[in-house]
C-alpha positions in Angstrom: 0.1 -0.1 0.1 2.7 2.5 1.0 4.4 1.3 -2.0 1.6 2.3 -4.3 1.3 5.5 -2.6 5.1 6.9 -3.1 4.8 5.2 -7.0 1.6 7.4 -7.6 3.0 10.4 -6.0 6.1 10.8 -7.6 4.0 9.7 -10.9 1.9 13.1 -10.1 4.5 15.7 -8.7 6.5 14.6 -12.0 3.7 15.2 -14.0 3.1 18.6 -12.9 6.8 19.5 -12.7 6.6 23.5 -12.6 3.9 23.6 -9.5 5.6 20.6 -7.6 9.3 22.6 -8.1 7.2 25.6 -7.0 5.8 24.1 -3.6 9.2 22.4 -2.7 11.1 25.9 -3.7 8.4 28.0 -1.1 8.8 24.7 1.7 12.8 25.2 1.3 12.7 29.0 1.7 10.6 28.4 5.1 12.9 25.7 6.1 15.6 27.0 5.4 15.1 30.0 8.3 13.8 27.4 10.5 17.2 25.5 9.8 19.4 28.3 10.8 17.5 29.2 14.2 17.8 25.2 15.2 21.5 25.0 14.9 22.0 28.1 16.8 19.7 27.0 19.6 21.5 23.9 19.4 25.0 25.8 19.4 23.6 27.7 22.7 22.8 24.9 24.4 26.3 23.6 23.7 28.5 26.3 25.4 30.6 25.6 28.2 29.9 22.0 27.7 33.3 20.7 27.9 33.8 22.0 31.7 34.8 19.1 33.5 32.3 20.0 36.5 30.1 22.3 35.5 26.9 20.9 37.5 28.8 22.1 40.6 30.5 25.2 39.3 28.5 28.9 39.9 29.0 32.2 39.0 28.5 34.5 41.9 25.8 37.6 40.4 25.4 40.8 42.6 21.9 42.2 42.7 21.9 46.1 43.4 19.3 48.3 44.9 19.8 51.4 43.4 18.4 54.7 45.5 15.1 54.5 43.7 14.5 51.0 44.8 15.1 49.7 41.3 17.1 46.1 41.1 19.6 45.6 38.4 21.7 41.8 37.9 25.1 42.3 37.2 27.1 39.4 36.0 30.0 40.7 38.5 31.2 40.8 41.9 33.4 42.3 44.2 36.9 41.2 43.9 37.9 40.0 47.4 34.9 37.9 47.4 36.5 35.1 46.1 38.9 34.9 48.8 36.1 34.9 51.6 34.3 32.6 50.0 37.4 30.1 50.0 38.6 30.7 53.5 35.4 31.0 55.5 33.3 27.8 53.7 34.7 24.2 54.2 31.8 23.5 51.0 34.2 25.2 48.7 36.4 23.5 46.8 38.1 25.8 44.1 37.5 29.7 43.8 38.3 31.4 40.6 38.5 35.7 40.0 38.2 36.4 36.1 39.0 40.3 35.3 38.5 41.1 31.7 40.4 44.0 30.2 41.7 45.3 26.6 44.8 46.7 26.0 47.5 46.9 23.5 50.7 44.0 23.5 53.4 44.1 21.7 55.7 40.8 20.7 57.4 39.8 17.9 58.2 43.5 16.5 54.0 43.7 16.6 51.7 45.9 18.7 48.2 44.1 18.4 44.8 45.2 20.5 44.2 42.1 22.7 41.5 40.9 24.8 42.9 39.6 28.0 41.8 38.1 31.7 43.5 37.9 34.7 42.8 34.7 36.5 43.4 33.0 39.9 45.6 29.7 39.5 42.3 27.7 40.4 40.9 29.0 36.8 42.8 26.0 35.0 41.4 23.5 37.0 37.7 25.0 37.3 37.6 25.4 33.5 38.1 22.5 30.8 40.8 24.8 28.7 43.3 22.7 27.6 46.8 23.3 27.0 48.5 22.3 23.6 51.9 23.5 24.7 53.4 24.5 27.3 52.4 25.3 30.9 49.5 27.7 32.8 49.9 30.9 34.2 50.0 30.5 37.2 53.2 32.4 37.8 53.8 35.6 38.2 54.3 37.7 35.3 53.4 35.0 32.9 51.0 34.9 30.2 49.4 31.9 28.2 48.4 32.6 24.5 45.0 31.4 22.2 46.4 29.7 19.2 44.9 32.7 17.0 46.8 34.7 19.4 50.1 32.7 19.3 49.5 32.9 15.1 48.9 37.0 15.1 52.0 37.8 17.1 54.4 34.7 15.8 53.0 33.0 12.4 54.0 29.3 12.8 57.0 30.0 15.3 56.4 28.4 19.0 56.1 31.4 21.3 56.1 29.7 24.4 59.4 31.4 26.3 59.1 34.1 24.5 58.3 37.7 25.7 54.9 39.9 25.1 54.6 42.8 26.3 52.1 45.3 27.7 52.5 49.4 29.1 50.9 48.4 32.6 52.2 44.9 33.1 55.5 44.9 31.8 57.3 41.8 30.3 55.6 38.6 30.3 56.7 35.5 29.7 54.3 33.0 27.7 54.1 30.1 29.4 51.8 27.9 27.2 49.3 28.0 24.4 45.5 26.8 24.6 44.3 24.3 22.5 40.7 25.2 20.6 38.2 24.3 22.9 35.8 21.9 21.5 32.6 24.3 21.8 32.2 27.9 22.1 32.3 29.2 25.8 31.0 32.3 27.2 34.4 33.4 27.9 35.9 35.2 25.2 39.9 36.2 25.8 43.1 36.2 23.6 45.2 35.9 26.3 45.3 34.9 29.9 47.7 36.2 32.6 48.1 35.5 36.6 46.3 38.3 38.9 49.5 37.3 40.7 51.3 39.7 37.8 48.8 42.5 38.9 50.2 45.5 40.8 50.1 49.1 41.6 47.7 51.1 43.7 44.7 50.6 42.1 45.3 46.8 42.0 45.6 47.0 45.4 43.2 48.9 46.5 40.6 46.8 44.0 41.3 43.7 45.6 40.0 44.3 49.0 37.2 47.7 47.6 33.7 46.0 48.5 31.9 49.0 46.6 33.1 48.2 43.5 31.9 45.2 41.9 32.1 45.6 38.1 36.0 44.8 38.3 35.6 40.9 37.5 33.7 37.9 37.9 34.0 34.9 40.6 33.5 31.0 40.0 33.0 28.7 42.8 33.5 25.0 42.3 31.8 23.3 45.4 33.6 19.8 46.8 31.6 16.4 45.5 28.5 15.5 46.9 28.1 19.1 48.3 24.0 20.6 47.2 23.6 23.9 45.3 21.9 25.0 48.4 24.5 25.3 50.8 26.0 28.1 48.1 23.0 29.4 47.9 21.7 29.8 51.6 24.7 31.3 52.7 25.1 34.5 50.2 22.6 37.2 51.1 23.9 36.2 54.9 27.5 37.0 53.4 26.5 40.3 51.4 25.0 41.7 54.5 28.7 40.5 56.4 30.5 42.4 53.5 28.4 45.7 52.8 27.8 46.5 57.0 28.6 50.1 57.6 29.3 50.6 53.5 27.9 54.2 52.4 27.8 54.0 48.7 27.0 56.6 46.4 24.0 55.7 43.8 23.0 52.9 45.6 21.4 51.3 48.7 23.1 48.1 48.6 23.3 44.9 47.2 23.5 40.8 47.6 24.8 37.6 46.1 22.8 34.7 44.1 24.6 31.7 42.2 24.2 30.9 39.0 25.0 27.6 37.7 27.5 27.2 35.0 25.4 24.4 33.1 22.2 26.8 32.9 24.4 29.8 32.1 23.6 29.2 28.4 21.3 30.5 26.9 20.6 34.0 29.1 17.0 33.9 30.2 18.0 37.2 32.4 19.6 40.3 31.0 22.7 41.6 32.9 24.9 44.0 33.3 28.7 43.9 32.2 27.3 40.0 30.7 30.0 37.8 29.0 29.5 36.0 25.6 26.6 34.1 25.8 23.3 34.6 23.7 20.4 35.5 24.8 17.1 33.3 25.4 15.4 36.2 23.8 17.7 36.1 21.0 17.3 32.2 19.8 13.1 32.8 20.6 12.7 35.8 18.1 15.2 33.5 15.4 12.7 30.4 16.2 9.3 32.8 15.6 10.8 34.1 12.6 11.5 30.6 10.9 7.8 29.4 11.9 6.3 32.5 10.3 8.2 32.0 7.6 7.5 28.1 7.3 3.7 29.0 8.5 3.8 31.2 5.9 5.6 28.6 2.7 2.7 26.1 3.8 0.0 28.1 3.7 1.3 29.1 0.2 1.3 25.4 -0.4 -2.0 24.8 0.7 -3.2 27.5 -2.1 -1.4 26.2 -4.9 -2.3 22.1 -3.6 -6.3 23.0 -3.8 -6.0 25.6 -7.0 -4.9 22.6 -8.5 -7.9 20.4 -7.1 -10.0 21.1 -10.7 -7.9 19.1 -12.3 -7.5 16.2 -9.9 -11.4 16.2 -8.9 -12.3 13.2 -11.9 -9.4 11.0 -10.6 -10.6 11.9 -7.2 -14.7 10.5 -8.4 -13.0 7.9 -10.6 -11.1 6.6 -7.8 -13.6 6.5 -5.6 -16.0 5.1 -8.2 -13.7 2.4 -8.5 -13.8 1.2 -4.5 -11.3 4.0 -2.8 -11.9 4.8 0.2 -11.4 8.2 2.1 -8.8 7.4 4.2 -7.1 6.0 1.4 -7.4 8.9 -0.7 -6.0 11.0 2.2 -3.0 8.6 2.4 -2.5 9.5 -1.2 -2.4 13.1 -0.7 -0.4 13.1 2.4 2.1 11.1 0.8 2.8 13.8 -1.9 3.0 16.5 0.8 5.7 14.2 2.6 7.8 13.7 0.0 7.4 17.6 -1.4 8.4 18.1 2.5 11.4 16.0 2.1 12.6 17.4 -1.3 12.4 20.9 0.4 14.4 19.7 3.0 17.2 18.4 0.6 16.9 21.9 -1.4 17.2 24.1 2.1 20.2 22.0 3.0 21.5 23.3 -0.1 20.7 26.8 0.4 22.4 26.5 3.2 26.0 25.6 1.7 25.6 28.7 -0.4 25.0 31.3 2.9 26.9 29.0 5.2 30.2 30.9 4.3 28.3 34.2 4.8 30.4 36.3 7.1 27.0 37.7 8.5 25.8 33.5 9.0 28.9 33.3 10.9 29.1 35.7 13.0 25.6 36.0 14.2 24.2 32.3 13.8 26.2 29.1 13.1 29.6 30.0 13.2 31.7 27.9 15.5 28.9 25.1 15.7 29.7 21.3 14.7 26.4 20.0 13.7 26.8 18.3 10.5 28.3 15.5 11.7 26.1 15.1 14.6 22.9 12.3 13.8 20.5 14.1 16.3 20.4 17.2 14.4 19.7 15.0 11.4 17.0 13.2 13.2 15.5 16.5 14.1 15.8 17.7 10.8 13.7 15.0 9.3 11.5 14.9 11.6 10.7 18.5 11.4 10.5 18.0 7.7 8.2 15.2 7.9 5.6 16.3 10.3 5.7 20.4 8.3 4.6 18.3 5.2 2.1 16.4 6.8 0.6 19.4 8.6 0.4 21.4 5.1 -1.0 18.6 3.6 -3.8 17.9 6.1 -6.1 20.1 4.9 -5.7 20.0 1.0 -6.3 15.8 1.8 -9.7 16.4 3.3 -10.9 18.4 0.7 -9.8 16.4 -2.5 -10.6 13.1 -0.6 -14.4 14.9 0.1 -15.6 15.1 -3.4 -18.4 13.7 -4.1 -17.7 11.3 -7.4 -21.5 12.0 -9.1 -20.7 15.6 -8.9 -17.1 15.7 -10.2 -18.0 13.4 -13.2 -20.6 15.5 -14.2 -19.0 18.5 -13.7 -16.0 20.7 -12.3 -17.4 24.3 -12.9 -19.3 24.0 -9.8 -16.4 22.9 -7.5 -15.7 25.0 -4.6 -12.8 24.4 -2.4 -12.5 27.3 -0.9 -13.8 28.7 1.8 -13.4 32.3 3.7 -11.5 33.9 0.2 -11.6 37.0 1.6 -9.4 35.7 4.7 -6.9 33.9 1.8 -7.2 37.4 0.0 -6.4 39.4 3.7 -3.2 37.3 4.0 -2.0 37.8 0.4 -1.9 41.5 1.2 -0.2 40.8 4.8 2.4 38.8 3.0 2.9 41.7 0.5 3.0 44.7 3.1 5.3 42.8 5.2 7.6 42.3 2.1 7.3 45.8 1.2 7.9 47.6 4.7 11.5 45.0 4.6 12.6 46.1 1.5 11.9 50.2 2.6 14.4 49.2 5.5 16.8 47.4 3.6 17.3 50.1 1.0 17.2 52.6 3.5 20.0 51.2 5.7 21.7 50.7 2.2 21.5 53.8 1.4 22.9 55.0 4.8 25.8 53.0 4.7 26.9 54.0 1.5 26.5 57.8 2.5 28.7 57.0 5.7 31.2 55.7 3.2 31.1 58.8 0.9 29.8 61.7 2.5 32.0 64.6 3.3 33.8 64.1 6.6 35.7 67.7 6.8 38.7 66.3 5.7 40.7 65.6 3.1 40.6 61.8 2.2 41.7 61.8 -1.4 45.1 60.0 -2.1 45.7 59.7 1.8 46.6 56.5 2.4 46.2 54.6 6.5 48.9 52.5 7.6 48.6 50.6 10.5 52.4 51.0 12.6 52.2 47.1 14.2 54.5 48.1 16.4 56.7 50.2 14.4 58.1 53.2 15.1 56.1 56.2 13.7 59.4 58.5 13.8 61.2 55.9 12.0 58.6 54.9 8.9 57.7 58.6 8.6 61.7 59.8 8.1 61.6 56.9 5.3 58.4 58.2 3.3 59.5 61.6 3.2 62.4 60.1 1.1 59.8 58.7 -1.4 59.1 60.8 -4.9 55.1 61.8 -4.7 54.9 61.5 -0.8 53.8 65.2 -0.1 52.9 64.8 4.1 52.8 62.3 6.1 50.9 62.3 10.1 50.7 60.1 13.3 47.8 59.4 15.2 46.6 57.3 17.3 43.5 56.3 15.3 41.8 56.2 11.9 39.6 59.7 11.2 36.1 58.8 10.7 36.5 55.6 13.1 36.1 55.5 16.6 38.0 58.6 17.9 41.4 58.5 20.7 40.3 58.5 24.4 37.5 60.3 25.9 37.6 61.6 29.0 36.4 64.6 31.2 38.6 68.0 31.0 37.9 70.8 33.1 38.0 74.5 32.5 39.7 74.9 36.0 42.0 73.1 38.1 39.2 73.0 41.0 36.0 72.1 38.7 34.1 74.4 36.9 32.7 74.3 33.3 33.5 70.5 32.3 33.4 68.3 29.1 33.8 64.9 27.7 36.5 65.5 25.6 38.3 63.2 22.9 41.6 63.2 23.6 43.4 62.6 19.6 47.0 61.8 19.4 48.4 63.1 16.6 51.6 65.4 15.4 51.9 68.7 13.7 51.6 67.1 10.2 48.2 66.4 10.5 46.6 69.3 9.3 48.4 69.7 5.8 48.3 66.0 5.6 44.6 65.3 5.4 43.6 69.1 4.9 42.2 70.5 8.5 41.2 74.1 8.7 43.1 76.6 11.5 40.5 78.8 12.5 42.8 81.2 14.9 46.2 80.8 16.2 48.8 78.7 15.7 49.3 74.8 14.7 50.9 72.8 18.0 54.8 72.7 17.5 56.7 70.0 15.4 58.1 68.1 18.9 60.8 65.6 18.2 60.8 64.6 22.3 59.0 61.6 23.3 57.0 63.2 25.9 53.6 64.7 25.8 53.4 68.6 24.4 52.3 70.9 26.6 50.4 73.0 23.3 47.2 71.3 21.9 44.6 72.1 19.0 41.2 71.9 19.9 38.0 72.1 17.6 35.2 74.7 17.7 32.6 72.2 19.5 35.1 72.3 22.3 35.3 76.1 22.1 31.9 76.5 22.6 31.1 73.5 25.2 34.1 75.6 27.1 32.3 79.0 26.5 35.5 79.9 25.7 33.9 83.5 23.6 35.4 83.6 19.6 38.3 81.0 18.4 40.6 83.7 18.7 39.5 84.6 22.3 40.3 80.5 23.3 43.8 81.0 22.2 46.3 80.8 24.8 43.8 79.6 27.4 44.2 76.8 29.8 42.5 73.5 30.0 42.8 71.2 32.6 43.0 67.1 32.4 43.0 66.4 36.0 44.6 68.4 39.2 47.9 68.0 38.0 47.9 68.2 34.2 47.2 71.5 32.2 47.4 72.2 28.6 47.3 75.8 26.3 45.7 75.8 23.5 47.9 77.1 20.7 44.5 77.0 17.9 41.5 76.3 16.6 40.6 73.9 14.2 36.9 73.9 12.0 34.9 70.9 13.2 35.3 68.0 11.1 33.8 64.5 11.7 36.5 62.2 13.3 34.5 59.3 14.6 31.5 58.2 12.8 28.6 59.8 11.1 26.6 57.9 14.2 27.7 60.3 16.6 27.0 64.3 16.1 30.8 66.2 16.5 32.0 66.9 20.0 35.0 68.4 21.8 38.2 67.2 20.6 41.7 67.7 21.4 44.7 67.3 19.2 47.7 66.5 21.2 51.2 65.3 20.5 51.4 62.2 22.8 54.1 59.7 20.3 53.4 56.8 23.3 49.8 56.3 21.2 50.8 56.6 17.7 49.1 53.5 16.1 48.4 54.6 12.3 50.7 56.6 10.1 48.6 58.7 7.3 50.4 60.0 4.0 49.3 62.5 1.6 50.3 61.2 -2.2 50.2 63.7 -4.7 48.2 63.4 -8.0 49.2 61.9 -10.9 50.1 58.2 -10.4 49.1 57.4 -6.5 48.9 53.7 -6.9 53.1 53.4 -8.1 53.6 55.5 -5.3 51.7 53.2 -2.7 53.8 50.5 -4.5 57.0 52.3 -3.1 55.6 52.9 0.3 54.7 49.1 0.5 58.4 48.1 -0.4 60.0 50.6 2.6 57.3 48.9 4.7 58.9 45.2 3.6 62.5 46.2 4.0 62.0 47.9 7.7 59.1 45.6 8.9 60.0 42.2 6.3 57.7 39.5 8.2 54.6 41.6 8.7 51.9 42.3 5.3 51.4 45.8 4.4 48.1 47.1 5.3 48.2 50.2 3.9 44.6 51.4 2.6 43.3 54.3 0.9 40.9 56.3 3.3 38.6 56.3 0.3 38.5 52.6 0.1 38.9 52.3 3.8 35.8 54.6 5.3 33.5 52.8 2.1 34.7 49.5 3.7 34.1 50.2 7.2 30.5 51.5 6.7 28.9 49.9 3.8 28.2 46.0 5.6 27.8 44.4 2.4 27.8 41.1 3.5 24.9 42.1 6.3 23.0 43.9 3.9 23.0 40.2 1.2 21.9 37.8 3.9 19.4 40.0 5.2 18.4 40.9 1.4 18.5 37.3 0.8 15.8 36.5 3.7 13.4 39.7 2.1 13.7 37.7 -1.6 12.8 34.8 0.4 9.7 36.4 2.0 9.1 38.1 -1.6 9.2 35.1 -3.1 6.6 33.5 -0.9 3.9 36.2 -1.0 4.2 35.5 -5.0 3.4 32.0 -4.3 0.2 32.5 -2.5 -0.5 35.0 -5.0 -0.2 32.6 -7.9 -1.8 30.2 -5.7 -5.1 32.1 -6.1 -5.1 33.7 -9.5 -4.3 29.8 -10.7 -7.6 28.8 -8.5 -9.6 32.1 -9.7 -8.9 31.6 -13.7 -9.3 28.0 -13.7 -13.1 29.0 -12.1 -13.4 31.1 -14.8 -12.6 29.6 -17.8 -16.1 29.3 -18.8 -16.5 32.9 -18.5 -13.2 33.3 -20.3 -14.8 31.3 -23.4 -18.0 33.3 -23.4 -16.0 36.8 -23.6 -13.8 35.4 -26.5 -17.2 34.0 -28.5 -18.4 37.5 -27.9 -15.6 39.2 -29.3 -13.2 40.0 -26.4 -9.9 40.7 -27.1 -6.8 38.7 -25.0 -5.9 42.0 -23.2 -9.2 43.1 -22.2 -9.7 39.4 -21.0 -6.4 39.9 -19.0 -7.3 43.0 -17.6 -10.4 41.5 -16.6 -8.7 38.6 -14.8 -6.1 40.5 -13.2 -7.3 43.5 -11.6 -8.9 41.9 -8.6 -5.3 41.1 -7.9 -3.8 44.3 -8.7 -6.1 45.6 -6.2 -4.3 43.6 -3.1 -1.4 44.9 -4.6 -2.4 48.4 -4.9 -3.7 47.5 -0.7 -0.3 46.2 0.5 1.2 49.2 -0.9 -0.9 51.9 0.9 -0.6 49.8 3.9 3.0 49.5 3.5 4.1 52.7 2.3 3.6 54.9 5.1 4.1 52.1 7.9 7.9 51.2 5.6 8.6 55.2 5.7 7.6 56.4 9.5 9.8 52.8 10.9 12.6 53.5 8.7 13.0 57.4 9.2 12.6 56.3 13.3 16.1 54.3 12.7 17.3 56.6 10.8 17.3 59.3 13.3 19.4 56.8 15.6 22.4 58.5 13.2 23.3 62.1 14.0 23.6 62.0 10.4 21.5 60.4 7.3 19.7 60.2 4.6 16.4 60.6 4.5 13.4 58.8 2.7 12.1 60.7 -0.2 10.0 59.1 -2.7 12.8 57.7 -4.7 13.1 55.0 -2.2 9.6 53.9 -1.8 8.7 54.5 -5.4 11.4 52.3 -6.5 10.5 49.3 -4.0 6.7 49.2 -4.1 7.7 49.5 -8.0 9.6 46.4 -7.7 7.0 44.3 -5.6 4.0 45.8 -8.2 6.4 44.4 -11.1 7.4 41.1 -9.8 3.4 40.9 -8.1 2.4 42.0 -12.0 4.3 39.2 -14.0 2.8 36.5 -11.4 -0.7 37.7 -12.5 0.3 38.6 -15.9 1.5 35.3 -16.3 -1.3 33.0 -15.3 -4.3 35.4 -17.0 -2.0 35.6 -20.3 -2.0 31.9 -20.7 -6.5 31.3 -19.6 -6.8 34.4 -22.3 -5.3 32.1 -24.5 -7.4 29.5 -23.7 -9.5 28.1 -27.0 -13.2 28.2 -26.0 -14.5 25.1 -27.8 -11.7 23.6 -25.0 -14.1 25.6 -22.3 -17.7 25.3 -23.4 -17.0 21.6 -24.8 -18.6 20.1 -21.5 -21.3 22.2 -21.7 
């Protein structure tokens, strides 16, 4: 019986190849989104499963009560908590602190930004991070590197025993290299150092300060057989004990609670200072989007199947006359839907292989998750596809198997398989409305990204090359480049213009207080103005310095003049500003405002100061003519000075465009919108097919009476074109408002005008019109003798 069902199902699907492909593609589109969500969900539950005693390891959270009685959970806790817990409670086996920081490390003549964590010796026992080489970083002034960090600094060399330097920590010895963890982890770091390497007054204060609860994470491992309640019960009393007598500035106080490492991912609450585990809300959103996409695809499958019902009505009647029972007919149609769903799963997997390399998919969804070799994942995929196919095929199977032989063998024109046609039209409107809103939002985002990459930032970026120094001396490289033909100006900076700026801090108008403003202190030299064409409004440029110390004379921008209430630019020259109560600087000149950060932020106060220790980039102004040849000469000079380091110089025009375009993210979102629009068109096709089949007789009569083909096409199409117009009337204002609100989050942004709206609406109308026109044109060509023969 089953073999007969499958054989007949294959024959029917092969006979109607176009409809079969359309159904498979629609189901595959929905399944693709669901598969991405399910893989991401699997990866979320795989976090930190490689740790040896995750079931008895806990992170201590801090619940802070503000002065307004609001409560907020922090993933961090005070640094002295670890030693206190281990000293006071015998059921505690091991304790470690994880202090996460950022900074530049130098090794092997390279200076690179690094995320590093200071950890206690118990870290390597509590967590399951294995060493590929060497030993753990337990002794003072030792560090272990991740494989990627070791490759960044040393390439294929063995770095164990070599030196890595940090401006504050000093010289550290690399004691080992970590192995790649088997699964993702909520702890993200490039380098691990021992807490014994930390020193200084700030560290000595923090390790005993119970007021500061945001500087580190505390992990506790209980002795075997200890119930979780033993830790849970002592934490409130411990919090009361350590906060007795403390006076907080903005909080009433805090208490502690534990969070099991085994249930840490996915995160079920929003914690301040959280780590890198995915949130349950993100996973739920992904799954809801996937299920909604699949629901729309299933709805379209139902529509298309029922639209073809008129062509299969005689088949049902003959089978029933021959003795077929209703459950047998339902089995036949359910077998067809199951086969379609399995083919849909195969196509979805093929589509997944195409989108898998996309950076957006790797970064935000399935990157680093092992799933293709996991048989459980494939069992879930297959069961999911079969259940989807069976549910989608249930309604058509019930409707088609319910045809009465006497009716269908006498005439098909009286059959009505759709009930509630207005509901289905409403769903078509909803599908196209959602697709159009998404198209407007995507185009608005793409235009904004292009604007951010090509707009006028207020500085000259044409023929300006920006080069990461990677530990090379700025003065040494600049001296060599200034000798090259075609190099006009060279300037060193702490960061690239148009990116994140320099170092933000409070700057004071007076030593003891008074007017103050959050100011970006941008380290550079006197050549910046001539290199990138900045305009000096008043005063003079900062002096050319050859010393390695910070300069006392600075430049500020117009916004800083306004914020510090210094009057006109000329009046600001010679005034004094205080970086702290012991460091003052004098304003040498005022430059015209320019965008030194991204266009997402407004121009804010800027101070240009000579601080050579912070230089990270060299900016080179190249003469017009043949800039690429000059770039090649610069690359040769770089290779001579740093033969083992690749040249990474890039033109500012190219850098800003690449920095802000986010082409990969836009492409992936465009792919999803394409799926949504395709599914909407498939639903429309089902509606058009069904309606035109019902009106075949009417078309024949009209053609006999002299109607032209174009008149017939317009007659059949107008009802469906109205659905597209209604969708446009709904989606255009919603898309305009929602995209405008999104763009308002950028300080400088494009506007959504009639051109953007017209392009999106025209695209939807064209695709919908082609869908309608293709089907109605075929109906309009029908020979009247064929459609009226049965009468």
